[in-house]
C-alpha positions in Angstrom: 165.2 51.5 140.1 164.0 54.8 138.5 160.4 53.6 138.7 160.9 52.9 142.4 162.4 56.3 143.0 159.5 58.0 141.3 157.1 56.0 143.3 158.8 56.9 146.5 158.9 60.6 145.5 155.2 60.5 144.7 154.5 59.0 148.1 156.6 61.7 149.7 154.8 64.4 147.8 151.4 63.1 148.6 152.4 62.8 152.3 153.6 66.4 152.4 150.5 67.6 150.7 148.3 65.7 153.2 150.3 67.2 156.1 150.0 70.7 154.6 146.3 70.3 154.2 145.9 69.2 157.8 148.1 72.0 159.1 146.0 74.5 157.1 142.9 73.6 159.0 143.9 73.3 162.7 140.4 74.1 163.9 139.0 71.0 162.2 141.9 69.0 163.7 141.1 70.3 167.2 137.4 69.6 166.7 138.2 66.0 165.6 140.4 65.4 168.6 137.7 66.7 170.9 135.1 64.6 169.3 137.3 61.5 169.5 138.0 62.1 173.2 134.3 62.5 173.9 133.5 59.1 172.4 135.9 57.5 174.8 134.2 59.0 177.8 131.2 57.3 179.4 128.5 59.8 179.4 127.4 62.9 177.5 129.8 65.9 177.1 129.5 69.4 175.8 132.3 71.7 174.8 132.4 75.4 173.9 135.7 77.0 173.1 136.3 80.6 171.8 139.6 82.1 170.7 139.3 85.6 172.1 141.4 87.5 169.6 139.9 86.0 166.4 136.4 85.1 167.6 136.9 81.6 166.2 134.7 79.1 168.0 134.5 75.3 168.4 131.2 74.0 169.8 130.2 70.4 170.3 126.7 69.8 171.8 127.0 73.4 172.9 123.2 73.9 173.0 122.5 70.7 175.0 121.7 71.2 178.7 123.9 69.8 181.5 123.8 70.0 185.3 125.6 73.2 186.4 126.9 71.9 189.8 128.8 74.8 191.5 128.9 77.0 188.5 125.4 78.1 189.5 127.1 80.3 192.1 128.2 82.9 189.6 124.6 83.8 188.5 123.7 84.0 192.2 126.6 86.5 192.7 125.5 88.5 189.6 122.0 88.7 191.0 123.2 89.9 194.4 125.1 92.7 192.7 122.0 93.6 190.8 119.9 93.7 193.9 122.5 95.7 195.8 122.6 98.2 193.0 118.8 98.6 193.3 119.0 98.9 197.1 117.2 95.6 197.7 120.0 94.1 199.7 123.0 95.6 201.4 126.5 94.1 201.2 127.2 95.1 204.8 124.1 93.7 206.3 124.8 91.1 209.0 124.1 87.4 208.4 123.6 85.1 211.4 125.0 81.7 210.4 123.4 79.1 212.7 123.2 75.3 212.7 120.4 75.3 210.1 122.6 77.3 207.7 125.4 74.8 207.8 124.9 72.6 204.8 126.3 69.6 203.0 129.3 69.7 200.7 132.3 71.9 200.2 133.3 75.0 202.1 134.3 76.2 205.6 131.1 77.5 207.2 129.8 74.0 208.0 133.0 72.7 209.7 134.9 75.7 211.2 132.1 77.2 213.4 130.2 75.6 216.3 127.1 76.6 218.2 126.0 79.4 218.5 127.4 80.1 215.0 129.0 83.2 213.6 128.0 86.6 212.3 129.3 87.7 208.9 128.5 90.4 206.4 126.6 89.4 203.3 129.7 90.4 201.3 131.9 88.0 203.3 129.4 85.2 202.8 129.6 85.9 199.1 133.4 85.9 199.2 133.3 82.4 200.8 130.8 81.2 198.1 133.1 82.3 195.3 136.6 81.9 196.8 136.2 78.4 198.3 132.9 77.3 196.7 131.3 77.3 200.1 127.9 75.5 199.8 126.5 76.9 203.0 127.5 80.4 201.9 126.0 79.8 198.4 122.6 78.7 199.9 122.6 81.8 202.1 123.3 84.0 199.1 120.7 82.2 197.0 118.1 82.9 199.7 119.0 86.6 199.7 119.1 86.7 195.9 115.9 84.6 195.3 115.9 81.8 192.7 113.2 83.6 190.7 115.2 86.8 190.6 118.3 84.9 189.4 116.4 83.2 186.6 114.7 86.5 185.6 118.0 88.4 185.5 119.7 85.6 183.5 116.9 85.7 181.0 117.1 89.5 180.7 120.9 89.2 180.0 120.3 86.8 177.2 121.4 83.7 179.2 117.9 82.2 179.6 119.3 78.6 179.3 120.9 79.1 182.8 118.3 78.0 185.4 118.8 77.9 189.1 116.1 76.0 191.0 117.5 74.5 194.2 119.9 75.3 197.0 123.0 73.0 197.2 121.6 71.2 200.2 118.6 69.9 198.2 120.7 69.3 195.1 123.1 67.1 197.0 120.4 65.2 198.7 118.6 64.6 195.4 121.8 63.4 193.8 122.4 61.0 196.7 118.9 59.6 196.3 117.9 60.7 199.8 114.5 61.7 201.1 115.1 65.3 200.4 111.7 66.5 201.6 112.4 65.0 205.1 116.0 65.8 205.4 116.4 69.3 203.9 115.3 71.1 207.0 117.5 69.1 209.4 120.8 70.3 210.8 124.0 68.9 209.3 124.5 66.6 212.3 121.0 65.2 212.0 121.4 64.5 208.3 124.7 62.8 208.9 123.1 60.6 211.6 120.2 59.6 209.3 120.3 56.2 207.7 121.9 56.3 204.2 119.7 55.6 201.2 119.4 51.9 200.2 121.1 52.6 196.9 124.2 53.7 198.8 124.2 50.6 201.0 123.7 48.3 198.0 126.5 50.1 196.1 128.9 49.8 199.0 128.4 46.0 199.3 128.4 45.4 195.5 131.4 44.2 193.4 133.4 47.0 192.0 132.1 46.8 188.5 128.5 46.8 189.7 129.3 49.8 192.0 130.6 51.8 189.0 127.4 50.9 187.0 125.3 52.0 190.0 127.2 55.3 190.2 126.7 56.0 186.5 123.0 55.1 186.8 122.7 57.7 189.6 124.6 60.2 187.5 122.3 59.7 184.5 119.2 60.0 186.6 120.5 63.2 188.1 121.4 64.6 184.7 117.9 63.8 183.4 116.4 66.2 185.9 115.6 69.4 184.1 116.4 71.6 187.1 119.6 73.5 187.7 120.9 73.1 184.2 122.6 75.3 181.6 124.1 74.9 178.1 127.9 75.0 177.6 127.6 77.9 175.2 125.9 80.9 176.9 127.2 84.0 175.2 126.2 86.4 177.9 128.1 84.4 180.5 131.2 83.1 178.6 132.3 86.1 176.5 134.8 88.4 178.0 137.8 90.5 176.9 141.3 89.6 177.7 143.8 92.5 177.7 146.6 94.1 179.7 147.5 97.5 181.0 150.7 99.5 180.1 152.2 99.5 183.6 154.8 97.0 182.4 156.1 99.6 179.9 157.1 102.2 182.6 160.7 103.4 182.0 161.4 100.4 179.7 159.2 101.0 176.8 157.6 104.5 177.1 157.2 104.9 173.3 153.7 104.0 172.1 155.1 102.1 169.1 157.1 99.8 171.5 154.4 98.9 174.1 151.8 98.6 171.4 154.0 96.2 169.4 154.7 94.1 172.5 151.0 93.9 173.5 149.9 93.0 169.9 152.7 90.8 168.7 154.3 89.3 171.7 151.1 88.7 173.7 148.7 88.5 170.8 146.2 90.8 172.5 143.8 93.4 171.1 142.7 95.3 174.2 144.8 97.6 176.3 144.3 99.7 179.4 146.4 102.9 179.3 148.3 103.8 182.5 148.9 107.4 183.4 152.3 106.3 184.6 153.4 106.8 180.9 152.0 110.3 180.7 151.0 112.8 183.5 147.6 114.1 182.5 148.6 117.5 184.0 151.7 117.8 181.7 151.8 120.7 179.2 149.0 120.8 176.7 151.5 120.3 173.8 153.1 117.3 175.5 149.7 115.7 176.2 148.3 116.3 172.7 151.5 114.9 171.1 151.4 111.7 173.2 147.7 111.2 172.6 148.2 111.5 168.8 151.2 109.1 168.9 149.2 106.6 171.0 146.2 106.6 168.8 148.3 106.2 165.7 150.3 103.2 167.0 147.2 101.5 168.5 145.5 101.8 165.1 148.6 100.4 163.5 148.7 97.3 165.7 144.9 96.9 165.9 144.7 97.7 169.5 141.6 99.0 171.3 142.1 101.2 174.4 139.5 99.8 176.9 140.1 102.3 179.6 142.6 104.5 181.3 144.2 103.8 184.7 145.6 106.1 187.4 148.8 104.0 187.5 150.9 103.3 190.5 152.4 106.8 191.2 149.1 108.1 192.7 149.0 104.9 194.8 151.8 106.3 196.8 149.6 109.2 198.0 146.4 109.6 200.1 144.6 111.4 197.3 140.9 112.0 198.1 141.3 110.6 201.6 144.3 112.8 202.6 143.9 114.4 206.0 144.7 117.9 204.6 142.0 119.6 202.5 144.6 121.2 200.1 145.9 117.8 199.2 142.4 116.5 198.6 141.7 119.4 196.3 144.9 118.8 194.4 144.0 115.2 194.0 140.6 116.2 192.5 142.3 118.5 190.1 144.6 115.6 189.0 141.6 113.3 188.5 139.7 115.9 186.5 142.7 116.2 184.2 142.7 112.4 183.8 139.1 112.5 182.9 139.8 115.3 180.3 142.6 113.3 178.7 140.6 110.1 178.7 137.8 111.8 176.7 140.4 113.3 174.3 141.7 109.8 173.7 138.1 108.8 172.9 138.1 106.2 175.7 135.0 105.5 177.6 136.3 104.6 181.1 138.9 105.8 183.6 139.6 104.5 187.1 142.1 103.3 189.6 143.3 104.4 193.0 141.3 107.2 194.6 142.5 107.3 198.2 144.1 105.8 201.3 143.3 106.6 204.9 146.1 107.5 207.3 146.6 105.5 210.5 145.1 108.3 212.5 142.0 108.4 210.5 141.6 104.6 210.4 141.9 104.5 214.2 139.3 107.2 214.9 135.7 106.2 214.0 134.5 109.8 213.7 137.5 110.9 211.5 137.2 107.8 209.4 133.5 108.5 208.8 134.3 112.1 207.9 136.9 111.0 205.5 134.7 108.4 203.8 131.8 110.9 203.4 134.2 113.3 201.8 135.5 110.6 199.6 132.0 109.9 198.3 131.4 113.6 197.8 134.7 113.7 195.8 133.6 110.8 193.6 130.3 112.5 192.9 132.0 115.6 191.9 134.3 113.7 189.5 131.2 111.8 188.1 129.6 115.2 187.5 132.8 116.4 185.8 132.7 113.3 183.5 129.2 114.3 182.5 129.8 118.0 182.0 127.8 119.3 179.1 125.0 116.7 179.3 122.5 119.1 180.8 120.1 116.2 181.4 119.4 115.9 177.7 121.1 112.6 177.2 123.4 114.0 174.5 127.2 114.3 174.9 128.0 117.9 174.2 131.4 118.3 175.9 134.7 116.5 175.3 134.7 115.5 179.0 131.5 113.4 178.7 133.3 110.2 179.9 130.4 108.9 181.9 128.5 108.8 185.2 129.4 107.1 188.4 126.9 105.8 190.9 128.4 106.1 194.3 125.3 105.8 196.6 126.2 102.2 197.5 130.0 102.5 197.6 130.4 101.2 201.1 128.0 98.4 200.5 130.3 97.0 197.8 133.4 97.2 200.0 135.7 94.3 200.1 137.8 94.1 203.3 141.1 92.4 203.9 143.4 92.6 206.9 146.7 92.5 205.2 147.7 96.2 205.2 147.8 99.0 207.6 145.6 101.4 205.8 142.5 101.3 203.7 142.8 102.1 200.1 140.0 102.6 197.7 139.6 102.4 193.9 136.8 103.1 191.5 136.0 103.1 187.8 134.1 105.8 186.0 132.5 104.7 182.8 130.7 106.3 179.9 127.4 105.0 178.7 127.7 103.3 175.3 125.3 105.6 173.5 124.5 108.5 175.8 124.6 109.7 179.4 121.0 110.1 178.9 119.2 111.6 181.7 122.0 110.6 183.0 121.3 107.3 184.7 117.9 106.4 183.3 119.1 104.9 180.0 122.7 104.2 180.9 124.3 101.3 182.6 127.3 102.7 184.5 129.7 100.5 186.4 131.6 101.3 189.4 134.2 99.0 191.0 135.3 99.5 194.5 137.9 97.8 196.6 138.9 98.6 200.2 141.8 97.1 202.1 141.4 97.6 205.8 143.9 97.1 208.6 143.2 94.9 211.6 
C-alpha cells in the first residue's frame, strides 16, 4: 500500500513537473499547435506572428513566397501616396470609369454603374480599393501607380520580396485558366459571354472528389507562378506600433501615475499619445513644467514611450484656423504654437490633431471657402516654420521648438471627403525628422495626415 502511494505520488509529481515545463514555454507550444494545424491542411502554408510589446516572433515558412491575392492593394496605395507626395499624381484628379475599366471580381464599380460610366476622384477610387477591395478600382490605381514603381518603392523600403506584376483582371483570368491574352481587353459583359475554359466545364461535370482534385491542381499551378507573390514575413510591411491616447483619462484619471498605470498594466501597451485635454499648453509656466516632469517620470516608471501629442477634443469644439473672424484664427495659432513648444519640452517628436472647421456660411460660398482653405494652408506653413525655429537651414536642431517640418503643398490632394456632417473639419500631424530637420526637407521624411469631412 505504501509502495503504491509512493508510486502514485511520483506519477503526480512527474505530471506536475511536465505541466510546469510546458507552461514555462508557451511560445514553443503555440509553434507546435501551428505546425500541427498546417500538416492537416492540404497545401502549403506560411505563418508570421509578432507580439508587439515584447517583440517575440513565431515564424513558419516565413521566407517562402505565396500568392498575395488582394493584399497587393496595400503596396499600390503606398505607391500612390508616394507619387502624390512627389507631385506625379493628384488625389483630386478625375477618373472616368467606363465599361473597359469594369473588371472581374469583388467590388462595386463593375456592378453599380452602367453606360456611360461614372466620374470619380482618384482618392475615391483608392477608397473603394481599400474599403471594399474593389478590383476595378485596384486596377485603375495600379495603372496610375505603375507596377514598376510599386516594385521599386517596395524594394527601397526593404520589402523587396513583395512583387506586383498583374492587374486583378489578368490575375483572375490566369487563375481560371482562361485565354488571358484574348480576354483581358474585353468588357466585363464580353468576358462573361465568352465560353468558359475546358477545365471549368470538365470540373463541373466531374464527380465531387475529382472536382476537388481539379481545384487543388489549379491552385497549385497558380501558386507556382512566380508573379504577384510575397513572403509572410516582410518587416517593412508588417511591423507597426499599437498604442492609445490619453483622452480616456479626462476627468477620471488626470494623474499621470494613474493613466500611465492603466495603459501599461491594464492594456499591456508601451506607446501612448498625450492629449492636451489633460493639460492646457497655455497654462502657467509652473503648472506646465510640473505636469511635464510628472508625466515623464511616470512614463519612465511604467516603460511607456510618448509617441506624439494630440490637440484633444476641446479644440474640436471650435473653428480654429478656419474661423470666420481673423482674431479667432490668430488666437488658434497662438494655442498651436504653445502646443508645439510643450511637445518639444516633453521631448516628443510629433504633434497633431484638429486644426479647423468651416462654418456653414463658408462651406456654402465657393469664394469664401477657397479663401478660408488658402488661409488654413498658410497657417499650417507658419506652424511648420515654428516647429523648425532655430534650424537656420543648417540641419541642426538649435531650439527647443524644433519639433519638425510639415509639408502642406498637397494638402487638398490628400483630402478624404465624407457626407455625414454639416461642416468640413481638418486635422494634420506635424512631425520631427528622426535625426535632423536638415535643410529642412532634403534629408528628412516628414509626415502629414489630413482628413476632411464635408457636408452634402
